[in-house]
C-alpha positions as CSV (number, residue, x, y, z in Angstrom):
1,M,-27.9,6.7,44.3
2,A,-28.5,8.4,40.9
3,S,-30.8,6.9,38.3
4,R,-29.0,5.1,35.5
5,R,-31.8,5.9,32.9
6,L,-30.1,8.9,31.4
7,R,-30.1,10.4,27.9
8,C,-26.8,9.1,26.8
9,P,-25.6,9.9,23.2
10,V,-22.3,8.3,22.2
11,A,-19.7,10.4,20.5
12,N,-18.6,9.3,17.1
13,V,-15.5,7.2,17.2
14,D,-13.9,5.5,14.2
15,D,-14.5,1.8,15.0
16,T,-13.1,0.6,11.6
17,A,-9.5,1.0,12.7
18,D,-7.8,-2.3,13.4
19,V,-7.2,-2.9,17.1
20,D,-4.4,-5.2,18.1
21,I,-5.8,-7.1,21.1
22,P,-3.0,-8.0,23.5
23,T,-2.5,-11.5,24.7
24,T,-4.4,-12.5,27.8
25,R,-2.2,-14.1,30.4
26,Y,-2.7,-15.4,33.9
27,A,-1.1,-14.7,37.2
28,W,-1.7,-17.0,40.1
29,N,-2.4,-16.3,43.8
30,G,-2.4,-19.8,45.1
31,P,-5.1,-21.7,43.2
32,I,-6.8,-18.5,42.0
33,S,-6.1,-17.4,38.4
34,L,-6.0,-13.7,37.6
35,A,-6.3,-12.5,34.0
36,Y,-4.1,-9.6,32.8
37,Q,-2.7,-8.0,29.6
38,V,0.3,-5.8,29.0
39,V,0.1,-3.0,26.4
40,G,2.9,-0.6,25.5
41,D,6.4,-0.2,26.8
42,G,6.4,3.2,28.5
43,P,8.9,4.2,31.2
44,V,6.4,3.8,34.0
45,D,4.3,0.8,34.8
46,L,0.5,1.6,35.1
47,L,-1.8,-1.1,36.5
48,Y,-5.4,-0.5,35.5
49,M,-8.3,-2.0,37.5
50,Q,-11.7,-1.1,36.0
51,G,-14.7,-1.0,38.3
52,S,-18.4,-1.7,37.7
53,C,-17.7,-3.9,34.6
54,S,-14.5,-5.6,33.6
55,N,-13.4,-8.1,31.0
56,V,-9.9,-7.8,29.5
57,D,-11.0,-9.5,26.3
58,V,-14.4,-8.0,25.6
59,G,-13.4,-4.5,26.5
60,W,-11.4,-4.1,23.3
61,E,-14.5,-4.6,21.3
62,S,-15.8,-1.1,22.1
63,P,-14.1,1.6,20.0
64,H,-14.5,4.0,23.0
65,L,-13.0,1.8,25.7
66,S,-10.2,0.6,23.4
67,R,-9.4,4.2,22.5
68,F,-9.2,4.9,26.2
69,L,-6.9,2.0,26.9
70,R,-4.6,2.7,23.9
71,G,-4.4,6.3,25.1
72,L,-3.2,5.2,28.5
73,A,-0.6,2.8,26.8
74,R,0.9,5.8,25.0
75,H,2.1,7.2,28.4
76,A,3.0,4.0,30.3
77,R,3.5,0.3,30.1
78,L,-0.1,-0.5,30.8
79,I,-1.1,-3.6,32.7
80,V,-4.8,-4.3,32.4
81,T,-6.3,-6.8,34.8
82,D,-9.7,-8.2,35.8
83,R,-9.9,-8.4,39.6
84,R,-10.8,-11.6,41.3
85,G,-14.5,-12.5,40.6
86,W,-14.7,-10.5,37.3
87,G,-14.1,-11.0,33.6
88,C,-11.6,-13.5,32.7
89,S,-10.3,-14.0,36.2
90,E,-11.5,-16.6,38.6
91,R,-15.3,-16.0,39.2
92,F,-17.3,-15.6,42.5
93,S,-20.4,-17.5,43.4
94,P,-23.1,-15.8,45.5
95,T,-21.9,-17.8,48.5
96,E,-18.1,-17.2,48.0
97,I,-17.2,-13.6,48.2
98,P,-13.6,-13.0,49.4
99,D,-12.3,-10.4,51.8
100,V,-10.8,-7.2,50.4
101,D,-7.4,-8.2,51.8
102,L,-7.3,-11.1,49.3
103,L,-8.0,-8.7,46.4
104,T,-5.1,-6.6,47.6
105,D,-2.8,-9.6,47.6
106,D,-3.9,-10.3,44.0
107,I,-2.4,-6.9,42.8
108,S,1.0,-8.1,43.9
109,A,0.5,-11.4,42.1
110,V,-0.4,-9.7,38.9
111,M,2.5,-7.3,39.1
112,D,5.0,-10.1,39.8
113,A,3.6,-12.1,36.8
114,A,3.9,-9.0,34.6
115,G,7.5,-8.3,35.7
116,S,6.6,-5.1,37.5
117,S,8.4,-4.3,40.7
118,R,6.6,-1.0,41.2
119,A,3.6,0.5,39.4
120,A,1.2,3.4,39.5
121,I,-2.3,2.0,40.3
122,L,-5.2,3.3,38.4
123,A,-8.6,2.2,39.8
124,S,-12.2,3.3,39.2
125,W,-15.4,2.9,41.1
126,E,-15.3,0.0,43.7
127,T,-11.8,-1.0,42.8
128,A,-10.6,2.2,44.5
129,V,-11.2,0.4,47.8
130,V,-8.6,-2.3,46.9
131,A,-6.2,0.3,45.3
132,L,-6.2,2.5,48.4
133,L,-5.6,-0.5,50.7
134,F,-2.7,-1.7,48.5
135,A,-1.1,1.8,48.3
136,A,-1.4,2.3,52.1
137,S,0.0,-1.2,52.8
138,H,2.6,-1.5,50.1
139,P,4.1,2.0,49.3
140,E,7.3,0.3,48.2
141,R,5.3,-1.2,45.3
142,A,2.8,1.5,44.6
143,A,4.5,4.3,42.7
144,A,1.3,6.4,42.7
145,L,-2.5,6.2,43.0
146,I,-5.0,7.4,40.4
147,L,-8.6,7.1,41.3
148,I,-11.5,7.7,38.9
149,D,-14.9,8.2,40.5
150,P,-13.8,6.3,43.6
151,I,-16.0,4.5,46.0
152,I,-14.5,4.5,49.5
153,S,-17.7,3.3,51.2
154,Y,-20.7,1.6,49.6
155,V,-23.3,3.2,51.9
156,R,-23.7,6.4,53.9
157,S,-21.2,6.9,56.7
158,A,-19.9,9.8,58.8
159,A,-17.3,10.5,56.2
160,T,-19.6,10.0,53.2
161,P,-23.1,11.4,54.0
162,W,-23.8,11.8,50.3
163,M,-23.9,8.0,49.7
164,P,-27.2,6.1,49.9
165,P,-28.4,4.7,53.3
166,L,-28.2,1.0,53.7
167,D,-31.9,0.3,53.0
168,E,-31.7,2.2,49.7
169,A,-28.5,0.5,48.7
170,T,-30.1,-2.8,49.4
171,R,-33.1,-2.1,47.2
172,Q,-30.8,-0.9,44.4
173,A,-28.7,-4.1,44.7
174,E,-31.9,-6.1,44.2
175,I,-32.8,-4.1,41.1
176,E,-29.3,-4.7,39.7
177,R,-29.6,-8.4,40.3
178,H,-32.8,-8.6,38.1
179,E,-31.7,-6.2,35.4
180,W,-28.0,-6.9,35.1
181,G,-26.9,-7.1,31.5
182,T,-30.3,-6.2,30.0
183,A,-31.6,-3.4,27.8
184,A,-32.9,-1.6,30.9
185,W,-29.3,-0.3,31.4
186,T,-29.0,1.3,28.0
187,E,-32.5,2.1,26.9
188,Q,-31.6,5.8,26.5
189,W,-28.4,5.3,24.6
190,S,-28.5,6.6,21.0
191,D,-25.8,4.3,19.7
192,V,-27.6,0.9,19.3
193,R,-24.3,-1.0,18.6
194,E,-22.6,0.4,21.6
195,A,-25.6,-0.3,23.8
196,A,-25.7,-3.9,22.6
197,W,-22.0,-4.3,23.3
198,F,-22.3,-2.8,26.8
199,Q,-25.1,-5.2,27.7
200,R,-22.9,-8.1,26.6
201,Y,-19.9,-6.5,28.4
202,M,-21.9,-6.5,31.7
203,R,-22.8,-10.2,31.2
204,A,-19.2,-11.0,30.4
205,S,-18.0,-9.2,33.5
206,T,-19.9,-11.2,36.2
207,A,-23.1,-13.0,36.8
208,P,-25.9,-11.1,38.5
209,G,-26.1,-13.2,41.6
210,A,-22.4,-12.8,42.3
211,M,-22.6,-9.1,41.6
212,A,-25.4,-8.6,44.1
213,A,-23.8,-10.8,46.7
214,E,-20.6,-8.8,46.4
215,W,-22.5,-5.6,47.0
216,H,-24.0,-7.0,50.2
217,R,-20.7,-8.4,51.3
218,Y,-19.0,-5.0,51.0
219,F,-21.8,-2.8,52.2
220,H,-20.0,-2.2,55.5
221,V,-16.5,-1.6,53.9
222,D,-15.3,1.9,54.6
223,V,-11.7,2.9,53.9
224,S,-12.1,6.6,54.6
225,D,-9.8,6.3,57.7
226,L,-7.0,5.0,55.4
227,L,-6.9,8.2,53.3
228,P,-4.4,10.1,55.6
229,T,-2.1,7.1,55.7
230,V,-1.5,7.0,51.9
231,Q,2.0,8.3,51.2
232,V,2.2,8.0,47.4
233,P,1.4,10.7,44.9
234,T,-2.3,10.6,44.3
235,L,-4.6,12.0,41.6
236,A,-8.4,11.8,42.0
237,F,-11.0,12.3,39.2
238,G,-14.6,13.4,39.8
239,D,-17.5,14.2,37.6
240,R,-18.4,17.8,38.4
241,D,-21.9,17.4,36.9
242,G,-23.0,15.0,39.7
243,G,-21.5,11.7,38.7
244,Y,-23.2,8.4,38.3
245,V,-23.6,6.4,41.5
246,V,-20.5,8.0,42.9
247,P,-21.1,11.8,43.5
248,P,-18.1,14.1,43.0
249,E,-17.9,14.7,46.8
250,T,-16.0,11.4,47.2
251,A,-13.2,12.4,44.9
252,R,-13.1,15.7,46.7
253,L,-12.8,13.9,50.0
254,V,-9.9,11.8,48.7
255,A,-8.1,14.9,47.5
256,E,-8.7,16.6,50.9
257,R,-7.6,13.7,53.1
258,V,-4.7,12.1,51.2
259,P,-1.6,14.2,51.8
260,G,-0.6,16.1,48.7
261,A,-3.3,14.6,46.5
262,R,-4.6,16.5,43.5
263,L,-8.2,16.7,42.3
264,V,-9.4,17.0,38.7
265,E,-13.1,17.5,38.0
266,Q,-14.4,17.1,34.5
267,S,-17.8,17.0,32.9
268,G,-19.4,13.7,32.0
269,A,-22.4,15.3,30.5
270,G,-23.4,14.2,27.0
271,G,-22.2,10.6,27.2
272,P,-23.1,7.3,28.8
273,P,-22.3,7.0,32.5
274,R,-18.8,5.5,32.2
275,H,-15.5,7.5,32.4
276,W,-14.2,6.3,29.0
277,Y,-17.0,8.0,27.1
278,A,-17.4,11.8,27.4
279,R,-14.4,12.2,29.7
280,G,-12.1,9.6,28.2
281,D,-9.7,11.8,26.3
282,A,-9.5,14.4,29.0
283,I,-8.7,11.7,31.6
284,V,-6.0,10.2,29.4
285,G,-4.4,13.6,29.0
286,E,-4.3,14.3,32.7
287,V,-2.9,10.8,33.4
288,G,-0.2,11.4,30.8
289,R,0.8,14.6,32.5
290,F,0.7,13.0,35.9
291,V,2.8,10.0,34.8
292,A,5.4,12.4,33.1
293,H,5.7,14.3,36.4
294,L,6.0,11.1,38.3
295,R,8.8,9.9,36.0
296,A,10.7,13.2,36.4
297,E,10.3,13.1,40.2
298,Q,11.5,9.5,40.3
299,S,14.5,10.4,38.2
300,S,15.4,13.1,40.7
301,F,15.3,10.6,43.5
302,D,17.7,8.4,41.6
303,R,20.3,11.2,41.5
304,V,23.0,11.2,44.2
305,L,26.3,13.0,44.8
306,A,29.2,10.8,43.8
307,T,32.9,11.0,42.8
308,V,33.8,9.3,39.6
309,L,37.3,8.1,38.6
310,F,38.4,7.4,35.0
311,T,41.7,5.7,34.2
312,D,43.3,4.4,31.1
313,I,46.8,3.3,29.8
314,A,48.7,6.0,28.2
315,E,49.9,5.3,24.6
316,S,48.1,1.9,24.7
317,T,47.8,1.5,21.0
318,Q,51.5,1.8,20.4
319,M,52.2,-0.6,23.3
320,A,49.8,-3.2,22.0
321,S,51.4,-3.0,18.6
322,E,54.9,-3.5,20.0
323,L,53.9,-6.4,22.3
324,G,51.6,-8.4,20.0
325,D,48.2,-9.8,20.8
326,Q,49.0,-12.5,23.4
327,R,51.6,-10.5,25.4
328,W,49.2,-7.5,25.3
329,R,46.3,-9.6,26.6
330,D,48.6,-10.9,29.4
331,L,49.6,-7.4,30.4
332,L,46.0,-6.2,30.4
333,E,45.0,-9.0,32.7
334,R,47.8,-8.0,35.2
335,H,46.8,-4.3,34.8
336,H,43.2,-5.1,35.5
337,A,44.0,-7.2,38.6
338,V,46.1,-4.3,40.0
339,V,43.4,-1.7,39.4
340,R,40.7,-3.8,41.0
341,A,42.9,-4.4,44.0
342,M,43.3,-0.7,44.5
343,L,39.6,-0.1,44.0
344,A,38.9,-2.6,46.7
345,R,41.5,-1.1,49.1
346,Y,40.0,2.4,48.7
347,R,36.3,1.2,48.7
348,G,35.6,2.2,45.1
349,T,33.0,0.5,43.0
350,E,33.8,-0.6,39.5
351,V,31.2,0.7,37.1
352,D,32.5,-0.3,33.7
353,T,35.7,-1.5,32.0
354,A,36.3,-0.9,28.3
355,G,39.6,-2.1,26.8
356,D,42.4,-0.7,28.9
357,G,40.2,1.9,30.8
358,F,38.3,1.8,34.1
359,F,35.3,3.8,35.3
360,A,34.7,3.7,39.1
361,S,32.7,5.6,41.6
362,F,33.4,6.5,45.2
363,D,31.4,7.9,48.1
364,G,34.2,10.4,49.0
365,P,36.5,12.4,46.7
366,A,39.6,12.1,48.9
367,R,39.5,8.3,48.6
368,A,39.0,8.6,44.8
369,V,42.1,10.8,44.5
370,R,44.3,8.6,46.7
371,C,43.1,5.5,44.7
372,A,44.1,7.2,41.5
373,L,47.6,7.9,42.8
374,A,47.9,4.4,44.1
375,I,46.9,3.0,40.7
376,V,49.6,5.1,39.0
377,D,52.3,3.8,41.3
378,A,51.1,0.2,41.4
379,V,51.1,-0.3,37.6
380,H,54.4,1.4,37.0
381,P,56.4,-1.8,37.8
382,L,54.5,-3.5,35.0
383,G,56.0,-1.0,32.5
384,I,52.7,0.8,32.3
385,D,51.9,4.5,32.7
386,V,48.2,5.4,33.3
387,R,46.4,8.7,33.3
388,A,43.5,9.5,35.6
389,G,40.7,12.0,36.1
390,V,38.5,12.6,39.1
391,H,35.3,14.7,39.4
392,T,32.5,15.0,41.9
393,G,28.9,15.8,40.9
394,E,25.3,14.6,40.9
395,V,24.9,11.3,39.0
396,E,21.7,9.4,38.2
397,T,21.1,5.7,37.8
398,I,20.4,4.7,34.2
399,A,19.7,1.0,33.4
400,G,21.5,0.0,36.6
401,K,24.6,2.1,35.9
402,I,25.3,5.7,36.9
403,G,25.3,8.3,34.3
404,G,24.6,12.0,33.7
405,I,26.7,15.1,33.0
406,A,29.0,14.5,36.0
407,V,30.1,11.3,34.5
408,S,30.8,12.9,31.2
409,I,32.9,15.6,32.9
410,G,34.9,13.0,34.8
411,A,35.7,11.2,31.5
412,R,36.8,14.4,29.9
413,V,39.0,15.3,32.9
414,G,40.7,11.9,32.6
415,A,41.2,12.4,28.8
416,A,42.9,15.7,29.5
417,A,45.6,14.1,31.7
418,T,49.0,13.0,30.4
419,R,50.9,9.8,31.2
420,G,51.4,9.3,34.9
421,E,49.2,12.3,35.7
422,V,46.1,12.5,37.9
423,L,43.9,15.5,37.1
424,V,40.9,16.7,39.2
425,S,38.2,19.3,38.7
426,S,38.0,22.4,40.9
427,T,35.0,20.8,42.6
428,V,37.2,17.9,43.9
429,R,40.0,20.3,44.9
430,D,37.6,22.4,47.0
431,L,35.9,19.4,48.6
432,V,39.2,17.8,49.8
433,A,40.6,20.9,51.4
434,G,42.3,19.9,54.6
435,A,42.7,16.2,53.6
436,G,46.5,16.5,53.1
437,L,46.4,16.5,49.3
438,M,48.4,19.0,47.3
439,F,47.5,20.4,43.8
440,E,49.0,22.4,41.0
441,D,46.8,24.6,38.9
442,T,46.9,23.7,35.2
443,G,44.7,26.5,34.0
444,E,41.4,26.4,32.2
445,H,40.5,23.7,29.7
446,E,37.8,23.0,27.2
447,L,36.3,19.7,27.8
448,K,34.8,18.1,24.6
449,G,31.0,18.0,24.7
450,V,30.9,19.9,28.1
451,P,29.8,23.5,28.2
452,D,32.0,26.3,29.6
453,R,35.7,26.1,30.4
454,W,36.9,24.1,33.4
455,R,39.8,24.8,35.7
456,L,41.7,21.6,36.3
457,Y,44.3,20.7,39.0
458,R,47.2,18.2,38.9
459,V,47.7,16.1,42.1
460,V,51.3,16.6,43.2
461,D,51.3,15.1,46.6
462,G,49.0,12.7,48.5
């Protein structure tokens, strides 16, 4: 285990800027309260568990740590939490140290309270043990795993021969118990204010007896065998200059054994031995790129092949004017009932209704075409003529509804139809070959807002 008495200058950071400290809230796992904060509103949820020291309130008082947290919040909806036993969460006593399994359950409780169904989990130091167990056990809730200087075993093991043997780790724990939160930890720091803050931060994180007891409780925890079972995208950070307590070999082991994991090694030289100092900005940048890639990947998973159908009433404005408001509303209700009955018959899904138009999706193009023909025939006795357009393409889920260029094309195909007409794209015509549907080529069309010219076909027999 490396010595903590290092020459540790602190880079100049503007600490005069106002920092909006987020509201601290509590999640509950049974009778246990778990402090958390939510910062930002990015497209991906990122749950941050800080190891070694943690207090969601006091952390913002450091210009360096608050800069790191604000940086993360620029890329994601950041959920900052104190794990059980630390900071503003329920505290340990030296005789009451929970199993790691309970700490894993706490992650779900915090996510539920923060309204997060799925989040990337960012963990440093000893919290990596909990994050790895959570990701392996709950891949449906862990979108990704980001580990900074991870501890996967507290003492030397077959997988981690670079960690200290048990007797050395025991001696170190005893030293920590006597010096926790004192000037001995920061005697080489050049920034006196930051050093004073860090000492108080340690004391606000946990009491020395509980800290030492936790070390002893977890000395035999080793999650190295879990690494190959992690299925989520994983990013591991290591300090290539040797690290502090956690040598870079551990991050390398994570990257080697977790399928598809990526390793980033940076230099922590020239700053205090915590990742938010010398490496803070570089880590935030890498996390930002990782989260952006994750978001793009998740969006691609949400894209599926679907057939879209658009219908509307031809010359509806003139008809509404002739009938008057009440009779037009009555007619619309009858029209809507007929269209919905046809959608149900042909197993279509109503996506949206606006005025006299319908937007629906289907798993198969032939059913969509037959449904469009059925709607044209079914509403005709009401004195209504509708026009319809059908297109098949890749759609994506946006705010619970399907969208994308395929939807725009389908809408434009429908707009190109005339009264009583069902038009389809060439994609649909090709896909339903052999289904008994007949088409007539109407030539190439320009579809507003859609690149290129599109060949459309009129359905003449179904």
